[in-house]
C-alpha positions as CSV (number, residue, x, y, z in Angstrom):
1,X,-39.8,-9.5,10.7
2,X,-37.0,-7.3,11.9
3,X,-33.6,-8.7,13.0
4,X,-32.7,-7.9,16.6
5,X,-29.3,-8.8,18.1
6,X,-29.3,-11.3,20.9
7,X,-26.5,-9.8,22.8
8,X,-26.7,-6.5,24.8
9,X,-24.4,-4.6,22.5
10,X,-25.7,-3.1,19.3
11,X,-23.7,-4.1,16.2
12,X,-21.7,-1.4,14.4
13,X,-23.5,0.1,11.5
14,X,-23.5,3.3,9.4
15,X,-26.7,5.4,9.3
16,X,-26.5,7.1,5.9
17,X,-29.6,9.3,6.5
18,X,-28.2,11.0,9.6
19,X,-24.5,10.7,8.9
20,X,-23.8,8.9,12.2
21,X,-22.2,5.6,13.0
22,X,-23.4,3.4,15.8
23,X,-20.1,2.5,17.5
24,X,-21.6,0.0,19.9
25,X,-21.1,0.9,23.5
26,X,-18.8,3.9,22.7
27,X,-21.6,6.0,21.4
28,X,-22.4,7.7,18.1
29,X,-19.8,9.5,15.9
30,X,-20.8,12.3,13.6
31,X,-19.4,11.6,10.2
32,X,-20.6,14.8,8.5
33,X,-18.3,17.3,10.4
34,X,-15.1,16.2,8.5
35,X,-13.0,16.8,11.6
36,X,-11.9,13.1,11.8
37,X,-8.5,12.1,10.5
38,X,-6.9,8.7,10.8
39,X,-4.1,8.1,13.3
40,X,-1.3,7.0,11.0
41,X,1.2,5.7,13.5
42,X,1.7,8.9,15.6
43,X,1.8,6.7,18.7
44,X,5.0,5.0,17.5
45,X,8.3,6.3,18.8
46,X,10.2,8.5,16.4
47,X,13.0,6.0,16.2
48,X,10.7,3.3,14.9
49,X,9.2,5.6,12.3
50,X,12.6,6.7,11.2
51,X,13.8,3.1,10.9
52,X,10.7,2.3,8.8
53,X,11.4,5.2,6.5
54,X,15.0,4.3,6.2
55,X,14.1,0.7,5.3
56,X,11.7,1.8,2.6
57,X,14.2,4.2,1.0
58,X,16.9,1.5,1.1
59,X,14.6,-1.0,-0.7
60,X,13.7,1.7,-3.3
61,X,17.4,2.5,-3.8
62,X,18.3,-1.1,-4.3
63,X,15.5,-1.5,-6.9
64,X,16.6,1.6,-8.7
65,X,20.3,0.5,-8.8
66,X,19.4,-2.9,-10.1
67,X,17.1,-1.3,-12.8
68,X,19.9,1.1,-13.8
69,X,22.5,-1.7,-14.0
70,X,20.3,-3.8,-16.2
71,X,19.5,-0.8,-18.5
72,X,23.1,0.2,-18.7
73,X,24.2,-3.3,-19.4
74,X,21.8,-3.5,-22.4
75,X,22.9,-0.1,-23.5
76,X,26.7,-0.6,-23.3
77,X,26.9,-4.1,-24.7
78,X,26.0,-4.5,-28.4
79,X,25.5,-8.3,-28.0
80,X,23.1,-7.8,-25.0
81,X,21.2,-5.3,-27.1
82,X,20.9,-7.7,-30.0
83,X,19.9,-10.5,-27.7
84,X,17.1,-8.5,-26.2
85,X,15.9,-7.3,-29.5
86,X,15.9,-10.7,-31.2
87,X,14.6,-12.9,-28.3
88,X,10.9,-12.6,-27.7
89,X,11.2,-14.4,-24.4
90,X,13.4,-11.7,-23.0
91,X,10.5,-9.2,-23.1
92,X,8.2,-11.7,-21.4
93,X,10.9,-12.3,-18.7
94,X,11.4,-8.6,-18.2
95,X,7.7,-7.9,-17.8
96,X,7.1,-10.8,-15.4
97,X,10.3,-10.0,-13.5
98,X,8.9,-6.6,-12.5
99,X,6.2,-8.3,-10.5
100,X,8.5,-10.7,-8.6
């Protein structure tokens, strides 16, 4: 027994034999020509895209500065270096802290 949709539109599916996709009412799309590329926000205004990139680079810069400060603090202070080397929990906190 074959399943048939009850509504008038056909569901979206991918035909692997012919390389086409049933896109419902919009028609078939040929998937074998490799001319398709995703639209990655090109409809957004340049100001919005620039603000997004600025935000990402600011966050990355803050993370790098914090990492550098922590590393330099352990390098410059002999007592901090000894604490990190002789406290097993410091390694666990450092590893778990990278995911937070």
